[in-house]
N, C-alpha and C positions, 0 to 999 in steps of 0.2 A: 503492499499499500505506500501511495506516496502522499505525503504529508506538506501542503503547499500555505504557507504564510502570506498572508495579503499587504501587499505594501500599502503605504498611507498614504491618503488623497493627493495629488501636487495641488500647492498651493499656487495659487492664481488670483489676480486681481477681483476676477468674475465670484471667484470663492469666496475671499476676503470680504468682499461687497455683500454677498448674501450672508454671510453669516452675521457679520456687523447691523444686517437689516434683521435678524432675527431677535436682537439683543433688545428687551423692554428699555425705555430712557425715562419712564417716568418712575414717582415714588411707589412704594408698595406699601398700601396700608390698609389694613383689613382686607386681605385677599385682594384686591383690586391695584391695577396700575395708574395712576394719575398724578396731572402736572402739581408742579410747588402752585400754594396757596399765593403768592404772587406773580404766578407764571417766571419766576427766575430760571436761569439755565447756567451750565456752563460745560464747556469743552473738554472732550478727552485727547489728548493728542498720542500719535505716534512718535517715541523718542530717536526713531531711528531717523525720520523726514521730516518730524515738525508739523505734519500733515494732520488736521482735525480727523479723528475716527466715527467721533458720535459727538452729539450734543444730549446732555443729560439734564432733566429738573434741576434745580440746587432748591434744597430744602430749607423751609424757614424756622427759626424757632416753635412758629404756630404747628407747622409741621412735624416736627418732633415730639408736641407733645400729642397733636391728633394718631400719630404712631403709636403713644404710648397710650393713648383712651383705647384703642382697638386691640393692644397688647394685655393691659389691665383688665379689661372686658371680655377677654377668651381666657383669661390665666385659670378661673374656678373650674369652667368645663374640662380645661386641658390637662388641669391637675388631677382629675377625675378620670381622666382616658386610661381603660387599661394598658399594662405595660406592655402586653404582647401589643397593642394595638399601633402603639408609637415604635415598638420595633420592626415592624412590618412596614412602615412609612418610611423609617431609615434605610430599611434593607433595600425597599424600592428605589429611594434614591442613589443608595450605591450603585443598583445597577445602572440608572440611568446616566449617571455620571461617567462611569466605564463604558457605557453604549455611546455615549458624546465627546469621548475622550478625545479623540482628533479637534472636534471644536473646542473645546476647551482648553488644548494646548495651544493651538492658534491664535483665541481668544487672546490668551495670557501675554504670548509673544507679542502679539500688535501694541498691546498696550503699555506692556512692562519691557520688552525687547530682548528678555533672556532667549536664547537659539531656543528652536523644539524640541532639541534632543530634553536640553532641562526641563521644558515648559510639560513634556510627556511624563518625567521623573515625578513632577510636582503635581500630575493628574493622580498616577498612582499612590502616590504620599498621602493628598487629600480626601481621595475616595475610601482609603483604607479606616477614616476617623470614621466616616459614615458606617462601616462594617464592625468595626471593635464597639461603636456605641450601642449597634442594632444588638446584639447580643449581650452587652451586659447591662440592657436595658431592664431585662425583665429578671436579672441577677441582683437586684439591690432587695438583699433578705430582711435588713436592720437584724436586731439582736437581741435574744432573750437572756439573763442571765441574771445569777444569785449573787446577792450585795457581798460585800466581806465578811460581815457577822453571820450571814447563813440565814438572818430572819427573813427577808423580805426578797422580791422579785424586782428584777429590772428590766421593762420593754422598750429598746431602742427602735422608733419607726423612722424612715428618713421621709420627710414631706419637700416639695418645690419648694425653694426660696420666694418665687414670684418673678416678677417682670426685671428682666435683666438689659444691661446696654452692652452691645460687643463694638466695640470698635479695634478694624483691624488696618493692618499696614500695605504699604503700596508693593512690597517686595515678591511677598508670597500670595496673592491675592487669592487663589482659590484654598490652599491647605489652613490659611490663619481663618478663613471663614467655615470652611468644613469643622476647624477642630475647636471653633466655639459654639457652632450651631448645634451640631451633634450632641453633646453632654448634656446643652439647655433641654434639647427635645426629649433626651433621653430620663433626665430628669423631671419632665413636666412642668417646664418653665416656658414662657413666653418669653417674646426677644423686639428689639430694636437694634440692628443692625446699622453702624455707621461705616463703611466703604470707605479707604482712602480715595479721597480726588483725584490723583493721579491715576487709578487703578480701581477704578470701579464697576468694569463692563464685566470682570470675570462674576462678580457678586452679582449684579443683576443677572445674570445669567443662571447662575445657581440658584438663586432664590426662586426663579421662575420652572429649574428642575423640580425645586421642592415642592412647589406647587402640583406640577403633574405628577409626582410622588405621592400624593394625596394629602399634603398637609392642609386641616383647618384655616379657615381665614382669620388671620389676626394672631395668630401664633408667631410665625416670621414677619416682622415689618422693616422696609429696609430704606434709610434716609438718606441717600448721595447728597451732597452740599459742597459746596465752593467753600463753605465756612464752618470746619469742625466745632469751634467755640458754639458758633451758634445754635448748634444742636445737644452738644454737652451739656452745657451748661443750666438750660430749664429742666434737663430732664435730671442732672443730681439734684436740684433742687426739690423736686418733685416726691413727694413721701412715697408715693406710690411705684415708683424704682428701687428696684432692692439688691441688686448686684451690678456692680459694672465690672466689664471685663477690658483690658487693655493691651494691646500690644503696640512698641513704638520707643520713643526717646523718651532718657530718665527726667529730663525736664518737663514732660508733658505730664509725664507719668508720677513726680509729682504733686503736681497743679489738681491732677484729676483725684489723688487719695486726699490732698488738701478739701479740696470740694465734698470729696464724696464721706468727710468724716462728719460733716454738718448733720445729715441723716443717718449717720452711724453703717452704712451702706456695706455690704460685704465686698471684697475689692481680689482682683487675680491681675498680676501686674507680671509683665514679660518686659524690662527695659532692657536698653543698649548697654553693650558691653566696649571692653577694651583688652580682649584678649592676648597673650602674649605666646609667642612660637618660639620655644627652645631649644639651640642645638648645642650639644655637648661635644665637649673634645672628643671623646670616645663614639661619636655617633659615624651611622652608616651613610653616606653624606647622598648617596642615589637615592636610599631610603627617606633620609629625610628633605630632601628635594620635591621626592611624589607626595609625601605628606605635607609640605608648606604648600604645594600648588592644589593641592584638596583644602586644607584649613583656608587658604585665602583667595582662593577663585570659586567654589563655589556659589551657584548662583551670580556668577560673574564678580564677587567679591562683596557683592550686595545684599549681605545678611548680619545679622546682629551677633552671630558666633563667629565670624570671618577673624582669622589673626590679624590685629592689628600692628603685632610689633614684633620685631623679629630679635631676637636677643642670642648672638651666635659666639661661642667661643674663639677669642682673637687666633686662636692657632689654626684654628678651619675657617675664618670668616674669607678671605679669599677665595679658596676653593668653595666654599658653597657660595658666596654669590656670582662667580664665574657660572657654577652651574645652573642657579635658582634664575638667574637672567635668561640662558638660552632657556629654556623651559618658557618661561614669560616669552619669550620670543617668538617661539616656534604657535604660538596663540593666534587664532586668526580673526579677525575683528570684522563684524559687517552686522548687516541687517539679519536679525533671528530666524528670521524667514528662509534665507542662503542655507541651503543644508552645509556646506563647507565652515560655517560661522562657528567660532567656539567662545567667543566675547562678543557680547551684542552692547548697543549703547546705554551709556550712562541715561538714568532715569529724565533727569532734566538738567536745564542750564543750571542751576543752584547745586547741583552734584559735581557739575563738570566744574563748575569755580571752586569747591571747594578740594576738589581732586589738585588742580593747578595749583593752590594755594600750597598744599603738602609739599609740592616737586619743588618751589623755591625754598633759595637758601636762608635759613634763620636771619632775622636782622639782628646787629651786633650792634650796642654804642660804639658812638666814635672813640676811638681811645685819646687819649691828648698826646701832643707833640713833643 
């Protein structure tokens, strides 16, 4: 028997246009895609070309509160929904994401810039959160135990915390959404999802996929916006919100935690890092270079876990540097849709300016003559 593997569909302008046309451009509130209350919009750009990919509704503070209204109204019935029912919705969502894998991958490449190979890897990574939590949904057994003195019994039952605000970053548009949405669904919580303004298209497409999988109206609401504070500010002040989950920079995380403290919200914070990569004098330098490339260039280096500093023992510094530079020089830059590309574009001009600033020699005070 001959086993054949289907080749991925060719990336053509017509396919890109067809895919982009299938992505909802409104706000998802109570199961309906709607315009912003003030009619505002913002553009999403291809970082490789600067061209506009799509124009989306830009949520206002009023829209954010309308999304919370929907989440709050749906919370009681969703919390009572049988775990098996919630699990089956997540499993259908997993199947749909896998079925639409090439579309998700291309969409991420278009709006974020990563090569298609990396985007396909993220689809696999992101889909697995749906499958994992589909299986965990029905395993929330709680606990029944005897108190230490042996005279009483303790019954522990887990309950949904309530409506959640989920804020995702631009660098992993699918995986960060599935990693936050799937456990909330499993636990019986409703949500307001705020995707990054630089890469909201994947979240929009994913939200429609969740509706296609049978998620009831109001359980997942999506409010893309050009103003992050305009969304988070009023929601964090509203006592109906019970949790915030954020992945992003440390300064923004600190502000969100301070705001969340006013209503004693539960918080989940995944904030930026400054990871070192250390090479000792007895290191296998070829293996060290392979590790350095993986640590630095995953997701084109646009990851919070990327190595930001290389600390190399002086006795091997020259040799390591030469080998590392050679490996870097072998990378091919280009638009992520090009099959030969291994490094796509930086996300925007601000990121490019930051990289250029790091490449400049440090300024030194003028020495006295």
